[in-house]
N, C-alpha and C positions, 0 to 999 in steps of 0.2 A: 087402787090398792087399799085393802082393808085397814082400818085404824087400830084393830085389836093387836095385841102382842102375841105372836105365834107361840104355841106351847113348845116344850122340849121336843126335838126331832124324834120320831118314832123309831123303834128298833128296825134294822134293815137286815135282809138276808145277806150272806157273804158275797153273793153275786146278784146284782140287780138284773131284772129282766131287760135285755138290751132292746133299744129301739131299732128301726131298720138299719142294717149294718153298713158302715163304711168299709170299703175294701181297697186293698192295694191292687195295682194293675195285674191282670191275669198272668200267672206264671212268674211274677216278680217276687223277690224276697222282701217281705214287709219290713219297714223301718219304724221302730218305736223310740221316741225320745223319752227317756226315763229321767224324770226330774225328782231329786231327793231333797227334802227340806229337814230342818233341825229338830228331830225327835229321836228319843231313845230307840224307836222302832226303825231308825235309818239302817241299822245293821241288817234288817230283813230285805232291804233293797238289793243286796248282793244275791240272795236266793231268787228274788223276782227276776233279776237280770239273767241268772243262770237258766231259769225255766223258759224265759222268752227265747233265749238263744237256742236252747234244746229243741224248742218248737219250731225253729227255722227262721226266727226274726233276727234282724240286725238291730242292735241297741246302741243308741247315742246317749251317753251318760251326762247329766247336768246336775250340779250340786250347788246349793246355797252355801255361803261361808259357814253358817251354823251347822249344816249337815256334816261338814268336815270335822266337827268336834266329836262326832259319833261314829263315823265311817271314813277310813282313809281313802283319798282319791285314787291312790295307786291300786288298791284292792278292786275298786269298780272299773278302773281303766284296764287292769289286767284281765278281768273277767270278760269285758266287752270288746277288747281289742281296739278301743277307740279312746282318744284323749278326753278327759273330763273337762267340761266347760263350766266355769263358775262366775263369769262376769261378761257383761256386754262390751266392756272396754278391753278387748283383746288386741294388743298391738300386732299380733301375728296373723290377724284375720283382716283382709281388706273387704269392707262392706258391712252390712248390718247383720250381725250374727244371729239375732233372734228371728229375722226374716228368712235367712238362709236355712236355719234349722227347721223352721216351720214348713219350708218348701220341701225339705227332705223327708220329714216325718209323716207317715201315714196315720200315726196315732201319737198323742201326747199322754203320758201316764205320770201322774204325780203320786209317788209312793215313797214315804208317807207324805200326807198333806196335813200340816199342822193347822191349829185354829187360826194362827196368823195368816197363813197362806190362803185358807178358805175365806177369811175376812177380806184380804186384798183382792182375791178373785171376784168376790161379790161386789166390791166397790169399783171394779174395772181398773185397778191400779196396774201399772207396768213399770215398777221401780226397781226390778232386778231381772235377771235373765229368765228365771222360772216364770214369773207372772207375765212378762212381755211375750214369752213364747206361747203361753196359754192363750193370751189375747189375740195372737197373730196366727194361731193354728188353723190350717185349712181342713183338717180332718177331725175325728172325734177326740174329745178330751176326757180322760178318766181320772178320778182322784180317789185315793184310799185314805180317808181321815184316820188320824191317830192322835189321841189326846187323853187327858185325865177325864173320867166320867163327868165330873162337875163342870169341866170346860165344855164338854159336848152338850150338857143339859142347860147351859147358860142361855138366857133369852137372846143375847147378841148372836151366838152361834146359830140358834134356831132361825133368826131373821136372815142370816147370811146363807144358810142352807136353803131356806125358802126362796131367796132371790135367785140362787143358782138353778134351782128346780124350775122356777118360772121362766128364766132365760132359756133353759133347755140346751145350753152349750156344754155343760159339764155334768157328766154322769158319775155318781158316787158309788163306790164299791165298799160296803161296810159303813160305819164300823160295826164290830161285833161285841158281844158280851164276853167278858173274861177278865183274867188278871192283868193289871197294868203294872208299870215299873215300880210304883209305890207299894205294891203288894196288895192293894185293894182290888176289889172285883166290881165290874160294872160295864156299862155300854160306853165304849170309847177305844177299845183295843183295835189295832189295825187288823183287817182281814188277813187270813193266812196267805203267804206268797202264792200257793197253788191256785187259790180262788182268784187272786188278783190277775195272775197270768191267764187263767181261763177266761176271765172277763175281757181281757185285752184281745185274746184270740177270737172271742165271740164277736167283738166289734170289727175285727179285721176280716173275718171270714165272709166269703160270698154266701148268700142265702140260697144256694142253688139246690139244696135238698128239701126245701119246703114242700110239703105235701107227701113226702115219702115216709113210710113207716118202716123203721129199721130195727131188727132184733139182733142183738149181739150177745154171744156167750163168752165168758171170760173166766180165767183162773183154772185151778185144778178141780177134780172131784176127789173126795176122800171116801174110801170104802171101809167102813168100820168092821173090825174084827171083834172088839169088845169096847168097853167105855174108855180104854186107854190107848189101844193100838188101832192102826188103820193102814190100808194100802193107799199110796198117793203118788204124787210126782212133784217136780220142782217148779211148776208154773207159778208165777207171782200175780198174773192177771194184768200186768202193766200194758201189754199190747191191746187186749180187749177193752180196757178202760180208756186207752187213748183213742181207739176207734169210736167208742160211745161218746166221748167228750167232743171229738171233732165233728161227728155226725150231728149231735145236738147243736153245736155252735153254727153249723151250716144250715140249720133249720129243720132237720128231720125230727120226727116223733120217734123217740128211742126207748126201747125196752132192753134193759141190761140184765141178763140172767147170769149171776155171779156165783162161782164156787167160793169156798172159804178163803178170803184174802183180807189183808189189812189196808185197803185203799178206800178213800172217800168217794162217795157217789158223784159222778160228773154232773155239773150244773145242767139242768134241763132233762136229765134222763130219769126214767122210772126203773127202779132197781128191784129185782126179785132174787133173794138169796136162796141158794140150794146147797146141798152137801154132796150127795152121791150121784152117780150116773142116772139112777132111776128117778130121783127127784128132779134132776135137770131135764130128763125126758118129759116128765109131766108138765113142767113149766114151759117147755118149748111148744108142746102141742096146745097148751092153753093159749099161748101167745099167737100161734099161727092159725089155729082153728083146723078142723078136720079137712076143710077144702083148701087150706093153705092161703086163704084170702085175708088173713089177719096181718100180713106184712108184705112189703114190696121187696125187701131184701133180708136175708139171713146171713150173718157173718159169724162163723163158728171158729172163734179163736181159742175156745176152751180146750184144755188138755184133759180129755175124758178118759178115765181109767178103762183099760181093755178088760180087766177082770175084777171080780170082787170075791171076798171070802164066801164059801158056800153056806156058812152059817154065821150069823151075828149073835154074839153071846151077851147076855145081860150083865154079867159080872166079869171081872178081870180074870183071864186064864192064867193059871200058875205054870211055872216052868216045869214041863214034864217031857219025857221022850216022845210023847204023842205029838207035840208041837213041832217036831223036826220036819214034819210034812204038813203042809197047809192046803186043804182042798179048796180049789177055786172054781168059779163058774164065769162064763163070759158075760160081759155087759152088752147091751144092745149097741150097735153101731149107729149112733144118732144121725150123723150126716148121710150115711147110706140109706137109712130108713126114710128120711125126708126126701132125699133125691129120688128114691124109688116111688114114693107117693106122688111126688110132682110129675114124674114121668108117666105114671099110670093115669093121672088126671089129664095130661096132655094127650096121651094115646086115645083116651076116651073121647076127648074133644076133637080129635082128628087134625090138630094143628099145633105146630110149635109155638104159635103166638099165645096159646093158652097157658104156657109154662110160667107161672108166677109162684113164688118170688124168685129173685136172683139168689143163687146159692153160692156162698164162698166158704171154702175150707182152708185149713192150714195143714202143712206137712212138715214136721220137725224130724230130721234124720241125722245120723252120724256118718253117712257115706261121703264119697267124693262129691264135688259139684255136679258132675255128670250123673252120678247115682241119685242124688237128691232130685234133680229135674226129671230123670226117668221115672222115679217113684211118683213124683207129683203128676206126671202125665197119666200114669196108670190109675192113680187115685181119682183124677178128674173124670176119666172114662168109667171106671167101675162104680163110682158113687153117683154118677149122673149129675154133676154140678157144673157151674159155669166158670169157676176160677179157683185155683189153688195158690196160696201164698206159701212158697217153699223156702225153708231156711235150715241152718245147721243148729243143733242143740247148743253147741258152745257159743254161738253168736246170738242167742235169743233169751234163754231163761235168766231172769233176774237183772237183765241189763236195761239201760235207758235207751239204747239204740239197737238196731237189728240189721243184719245183712240178708236181704231177701230177694227172691225172684218171683215175679207174678207170672203164673202159667195159665194160659187159656187154650181153647181148642186150636187157635191159629198161631200163637206166639209164646215165647218165653222171654220176659223182659227182666234182665238183671238190673236191680236198682242200686246195688252197692250198699254201703253202710249209711243208714239214715236214723235220726232220732225217731223214736216210736210215734210221736205225734205227726211228724212229717210223713212217715210211712203210712200212717192211718189215712192221711189226706190222699196219698197216691192210690190206696185201695179204694177209697170212696169215689175218687174220680172215675175209676174203672167200673164200679158198681153203677154210677150214674149213667155212664155210656151204655152199659148192658141193659139197664132199666129202660132207657129211651128206645133202644133197639127193640126190646120186648114189646113196649107200648105201640111202636110203629107197626110191628108185625101183627099185633092184635087188631089194630085199626084197619090194616090192609085186608086181613082175613074177614073182618066183619063187612067191609065194603064189598068184597067179592061174593060174600054169602047173601047180601041184601038183594031182594028182587029188583030194586031200583038202581042197584049199583052204588048206593051211598051207604055209609056207615050208619048203623042204628043210633038213635039219640037217647037210648034208654038211660 
């Protein structure tokens, strides 16, 4: 170990790049042990818990006695549906509590992690339930530091952080630059709950989409009439951003083409902002390429306006009788356009195996369940796509969950009500299956076409 004193820890992104992911058993609901220590940022642990649960995780809450000065145990217990554990000496538990919790948890998350907790972790101390659990953890351990900027900049903290990084057992999420409890600004503020939850899911996710290039469209398109008015819709982009976040967490190379929304870019995704249908069309073709070889999957969650004003005015239109009628022109049907292009390329190649990328559309309707599925089947065939995610308008726009049915050529799978991140994973599971089928088909076609009966190694 070097004898020099480490400098102050460098600024960190809100979500550190994850090492190879630990994951829960396939098909299981992941369990996160959320350990809260005594910082004013402890109140944010409630939102971290909510986001983890919304994403499909089971959360086991653990609190230090100091944390309970900032956040009531009843609040965290009520959110998680689990009792709060705060001591290793629990007379109601037969056995070693820290060992049992470590055996249950797929991931241990310390949020917030105070300077004291970081120091004790670096020293290998196990003098309370939080540090004993971290030392005994069988899976990944994440810590979200929260402290005054001068405490974060102190050489002792720098040494402790360097020790944790050298050990490789604890991954830090943050801290970030911003205002802290004293009103001062600096590096030491805890990362936002959404970033912490995203980092947790990134470590829990299987890396089964590595090597896949996924393009996702999200949000509405807004079609301007003048500098003040536009035609639009109620899409918030939450579903598309959930798909992009989960795809990136599972290892995909993600391009997110987003209409005007007030959502943060998912960690690991490359974002392209657009406004109207025509600008989204341009961004799509740039991402896909003329031969559609720029992506392995296109997931069109965006609610693209069907029409736009025939004329866009440079100044605000005044209220006149002429405005009682607004001339409109149709926007291009982006999904149908790309489906037709893919079909044309496949026809030219003479083999279904040439059909890349996998195409996924969404159908939002106000009809009955049977009507929604019937329309989704029609859309699947008419737009020449592989999958339609069908849902009701009342069950989708602006909500954190969604009631959806996945419609393919062979089946209609009603998924019920799921949090949008969980639905995103179900969609990506199907995309992965379709992508593997497509690759197998292409390999088979190449093998049959080869004079030697073997696939080309180009």
